[in-house]
C-alpha angles and dihedrals in degrees: 000000000000119000092243093051091045090051091051091050092050091049090051091049092049091050090051091050092049091049092050090048090052090052091047091047090052092049091047092051091049092052090046092052092049091049092050090048093050093047094047093051097038099103099028120116125219128211111279095028119125106244095182092094112136113239109201120220114232118249112249114254098235134044133180119189145159116234125201110203112340122100094345088058096216104024138314144185111229141193119203129187130191107238099175131023115190115167103293096347122091128187112203136185120215136191129176145168132216146148116287133195125283091020095303128133121236122212116188112204115184145159112220131196113209122192116195110232097175138348092290106014127083136178113223136197126172145175132198144104139291108222114208112200125193144131111264092237091062089054092056100266097122095165094068099073097238097304118176117254133187126190122194115214116191113239142167141179143213123191152104133283128205113201112190126205094247093054096268111150128197124177131179127179153133125260123194101237108216087347096291117052115072104231119192123223135187127191136193124186152115133277126203 
């Protein structure tokens, strides 16, 4: 191929590329304008629309609370974290620590499902274990030379949760104590 002919072919190819880029640029600008229009009008209301739709506030990710009764049996201090947030359903994980009986320490560990009923009110249900920690000598096994022992007791809970705007947290519920006796619990705390 002669240099002149090669130069003409390259110029044609460059013109085709530039033309395609112009078309792409036009299409890109059209898509960009449509996206901006959709975003800018997304939360606007028009006359005749019902504006009384309830917008639920999202539950804070972390909670710290003191519980009297409930899963810790006597009392416990608890930390709870939101693990899953799906629309108005929250899955949380909880761990606590409190005084047990006979000098032991109780640690409630639960997974809770929380369903948002209104902006501040939730229904809760959970399942987990109450871990009882103690040395074996304190539990009457004097032949074991103070070995550490942990017993897992299955537990659960059903109740309500009030989550205030300022982070205030109130919980009330029933826990099946040792799987049979309904044991009440009440919690006060802070969410952030």
